[in-house]
LOMARBA-987136 format. One record per residue: x, y, z of N, C-alpha, C in turn. Coordinates in steps of 0.1 Angstrom, whole numbers, plus 2048, in hexadecimal, padded with zeros to 3 digits. Layout:
BEGIN
XYZXYZXYZ
...
END
This chain:
BEGIN
812361DB981936CDB3825366DAB
82636AD9F831366D96839372D92
846371D9384F37CD90858378D84
857380D7A85F37ED6D86A388D6D
876384D6B88238DD69883390D5A
88239CD578833A0D498903A8D46
89A3A5D4E8A73ACD4D8B13A3D46
8BA3A9D3F8C63A2D398D03A0D44
8D8395D448E3394D4D8EF39CD47
8F53A4D509013ACD4C90D3A2D4C
9133A1D4091E398D3F92739CD33
933399D3493C39CD29938395D1C
93839BD11934396D04926398D01
91E39ED0A9103A1D0790F3ABCFC
9043ABCF59013B5CEA9013C3CF0
9073CCCEA9063DACEE9033E3CE1
8FF3EFCE48FD3F8CD990B3FBCD3
90D3FBCC691A3FCCC0923407CC5
91E412CC892741ECCC92941ECDB
923414CE3924415CF193040CCF6
935410D02940408D0993A3FBD0D
93F3F0D0A93A3E3D0E93C3E0D1C
9343D7D219353D3D2F9413CAD32
9483CDD3C9543C6D409553C5D4F
9573B9D5595A3B8D639673B1D65
9703B8D6D97D3B3D7197D3B2D80
9873ABD859893AAD949943B3D99
9913BCDA199C3C4DA89A33BBDB3
99B3B4DBA9A03AADC499A39CDC1
9A2392DC399E385DBE9A237ADC9
998373DCE99A369DD89A435EDD3
9A235ADC69AB350DC09BA354DC1
9BC361DC09CA366DC09CF369DCE
9C7366DD89CB367DE69C6374DED
9BE37CDE69B8388DEC9AD384DF7
9AA38DDFF9A038AE0A99238AE05
98F38EDF998238FDF4982391DE5
97738FDDF975392DD196F3A0DD0
9753A9DC796F3B6DC596F3B9DB6
9643BBDB19623BDDA29633CBD9E
9693CED939693DBD8C9613DAD7F
9573E3D7E94F3E2D729513EED69
9533ECD5C9543F6D529483F4D48
9413FFD469353FDD3D92F40AD39
92840AD2E91F415D2B913415D35
90D420D38901421D408F541BD39
8F6419D2C8EB414D248ED405D20
8F23FED2A8F53F0D278E93E7D2B
8E73DCD248DD3D2D278CF3D9D29
8C83D4D338BB3DAD378BE3E6D3F
8B93F2D3A8BD3FED408B1409D3E
8B2414D458A941FD438B042BD3E
8A9433D368AE440D328A744BD3A
8AF454D3F8A9460D458A946CD3B
8A1476D3E8A1482D348AF487D31
8B8486D3A8C648BD378CC484D2B
8C8479D278CD472D1C8CD47AD0F
8C2482D0D8C148AD018BD499D04
8BB49CD108B84AAD148C24B0D1D
8C84BBD188D44C0D1F8D24C3D2E
8C64C9D318C34CCD3F8B94C3D45
8B84B7D3F8AE4ADD448B44A6D51
8AB4A1D598AF49BD668B548DD63
8BD489D6D8C447CD6C8BC470D72
8C2465D718BC458D768B7459D84
8BF460D8D8BC460D9B8AF468D9E
8AA470D9489E478D95892472D8E
893467D88888460D8187D45ED8C
871462D8A866460D94864451D96
86344CDA286243EDA5855438D9F
84B441D9E83E43CD9983F438D8A
84A43DD8384C439D7685142BD75
858427D7F85F41AD7F85840ED86
84D411D8D846407D95837409D92
8303FED908213FFD8F81C3F6D83
80F3F7D818093F0D7680F3F3D69
8113E8D618173EAD538103E1D4A
80F3E5D3D8093DDD338143D8D29
8153CBD2681E3C6D1C8163C4D0F
81A3CCD058123CCCF98193C3CEE
8113BBCE88163B2CDE8183B9CD0
8243BDCCD8273C4CC18303BCCB7
82F3AFCB88373A7CAF8323A7CA1
83B3A3C988383A2C8A8363B0C83
83D3B9C8883D3C7C8284B3CDC83
84F3D5C7985C3DAC7885E3E6C82
8533ECC868543F7C908463F8C97
8463FFCA283A400CAA83440ECA7
82840FCA282241CC9F81641FCA8
81142BCA780642FCAF7F9427CAB
7F7425C9F7EB41DC9A7EB40FCA0
7F7409CA17F83FCCA77F53FCCB6
7FA406CBD7F8407CCB7E940BCCF
7E3413CC77D5416CC97CC40ACC9
7D0400CC27C73F4CC17C93EACCC
7D53EBCD47D83E1CDD7DB3E6CEB
7DD3F2CED7E03F7CFB7D43FCD02
7D13F7D0E7C53FBD157C640AD19
7BA411D197B941ED1D7BE420D2C
7C542AD2F7CA42CD3C7D7426D3F
7DD41FD367EA419D387F5423D3B
7FC422D4680742CD4A815427D47
81641AD47823414D44822409D39
82A40AD2F828401D238353FBD1F
8353EDD1D8403E6D1883D3E0D0B
8463E2D018433DECF484A3D0CF1
8423C6CEF8483B9CEB8483B8CDC
8543B8CD78563B7CC885E3AACC5
8613A9CB886A39ECB487839FCBA
87B3ABCBF8883ACCC588A3A3CD1
8803A0CD9881398CE588738BCE3
883385CD7889377CD5898378CD2
89C383CCC8AB385CCA8B2385CD7
8AE38DCE08B538ECED8B4382CF5
8A937BCF48A736FCFC8AF363CF6
8B0362CE98B6357CE38C6358CE4
8CB364CE28D9366CE38DD374CE6
8DE377CF38E2385CF88F0389CF4
8F837FCEF906383CEB907384CDB
8FC383CD48FC384CC6900392CC2
906394CB69093A1CB18FD3ABCB1
9003B8CB38F53C2CB28ED3C0CA6
8E03C0CA78D63BFC9C8D13CCC98
8D63D2C8E8D33E0C8A8C53E2C85
8BE3D8C818B03D9C7C8A63D5C86
8A93D8C9389F3D5C9D8923DDC9C
8883D8CA287B3DFCA287C3EBCAC
8763F6CA8877402CB0869409CB2
869413CBA85D41ACBC85D426CB3
853427CAA852432CA084D43ECA8
85144ACA284E457CA983F458CAD
836453CA4828454CA782444CCB3
82B441CB5829439CC182D440CCE
838447CCD83D44FCD883345ACDB
82D460CD182346BCD3817465CD9
813459CD5808452CDC80A451CEB
81644DCEF81944BCFD817458D04
81B463CFE81A470D0480B474D06
804472CFB7F5475CFB7EE46DD06
7F2461D087EC458D127F045BD20
7FA464D227FF467D3080745DD36
80E455D2E81744AD33823450D3A
828447D4383444BD4B840443D48
83E437D4184A42FD3D846427D30
850426D2784F41DD1C85B415D1B
85A408D198663FFD188653F7D0B
8713F4D068723ECCFA87D3E1CFB
87C3D7CF38843CBCF58913CBCEC
8973D6CEA8A43D6CE58AC3E3CEA
8B73E6CE58C03EFCEC8BD3FECE9
8B4400CE08AF40ECDE8A140ECDA
89A419CDE88C41ACDA88A421CCD
895427CC889542DCBA89B424CB0
898427CA489E41FC998AD421C98
8B4417C968C3417C958C7420C89
8D2428C8B8D842FC808D243DC7E
8C8441C858C244EC838CB459C8A
8CC464C838D346FC898CA476C93
8BD476C928B447CC9B8AD470CA2
8AB471CAF8A5467CB789746CCBC
88D46CCB2880472CB587946CCC1
87945FCC2871458CCD87845BCDA
88545BCDB88C45FCE788846DCEB
888476CE2885484CE5877486CEA
86E480CE285F481CE585C47CCF3
862470CF685F46AD03866472D0F
873474D0D87A47AD18877488D1B
873490D1086F49ED1286149FD19
85A493D1A84E493D2184F48BD2E
85B489D3385D482D40859474D40
85946DD3485645FD33863457D34
86444FD3E870447D3F87143CD35
87D43AD2F87F430D25886424D2B
882418D2988940CD2D88C405D20
899401D1E89D3FAD138A43EDD17
8A53E3D0D8AC3D7D108A43CDD19
8973CED1988F3C4D2188D3B7D19
88B3ACD2088939FD1987B39AD1C
87339AD11865396D1386138AD0B
86B382D06868377CFE85E36DD05
86036BD12857361D1984C368D21
84A375D1E83F37CD2583337DD1C
828379D2181B37AD1A816388D1A
81138DD0F80B39BD1080039CD1B
7FF3A8D207F53AAD2A7FA3B3D35
7F23B3D417F53BCD4C7FE3B5D57
8073BDD5C8103B8D678123C3D70
81A3C0D7B8203CBD8382E3CCD80
8333D8D7D8413DAD798493DFD85
8553D9D8885E3DFD9186C3E0D8A
8703EDD8987C3F0D818863F8D8A
8923F3D8C89B3F9D968A83FDD8F
8A9409D898B640DD838C0411D8E
8CC410D8B8D7415D948D5424D96
8D6428DA38D3436DA68E043EDA4
8E3442D988F0448D958ED457D93
8F4460D9A8F246ED998F4474D8B
8EA47BD868EB482D7A8ED47AD6E
8EB46DD6F8ED464D648E2464D59
8E6463D4D8DD463D418D6455D40
8DB44BD468D543ED468DB435D51
8D642AD538DB420D5D8D6412D5B
8DE408D5C8D93FAD5C8CF3F8D67
8C53EFD658BB3EDD6E8B73DED6F
8B13DAD7A8AB3CDD7C89C3CFD7B
8963C9D718873CBD6F8803BDD70
8753BDD7786D3B1D7885E3B5D76
8573ABD718493ABD708423A1D79
8383A6D8183239DD8B82339BD87
82038ED8781238AD8580B389D92
7FF38DD937F738BD9F7F9396DAA
8003A1DA68023ACDAF7FC3B8DA9
7F43BFDB17ED3CBDAC7F23D7DB3
7F23E3DAD7F63EFDB47ED3F2DBF
END
């Protein structure tokens, strides 16, 4: 069994979505200063690093992270090779995603960006999931779709079609995953977001496991 960590390390200076509060960790208590222990205080957007979006992110009465069905977060997953394209469309996915796929991770040119330099400035021209691709996920009955940058929608849009299409159909979104060293194909996904009451999103630790079947 081989376990691949596809999560970003949360650290000061890491890339964040431009409008989000950046990650910061300070020490409330510090052994070096003579305190009895180290105690960290963390300030951050809920959508920092590798994270999930719950329906509440874009739906007023949508459920929060703590209510995401666990079956969305754990189980067989397909990593689709979507490199060398400016966006991911339904036509692209129809050619490469096996029938019956319930959880889908999109490996695009973004992954190399996050892998090579997670502290690089925000890249506004990242590869995104086009609305037709989101509708394909709905038609296939998927429960999770993940992408390898900080948003699944194109940067700068006033409407976030892919977010709405997925979340309105109870498809969990995972963003900020790192797939540069992951070969396309089937794995077992384990994704553990922080269980924050009523939250629209939460950082998560996500791994892919080879040799483990549901």
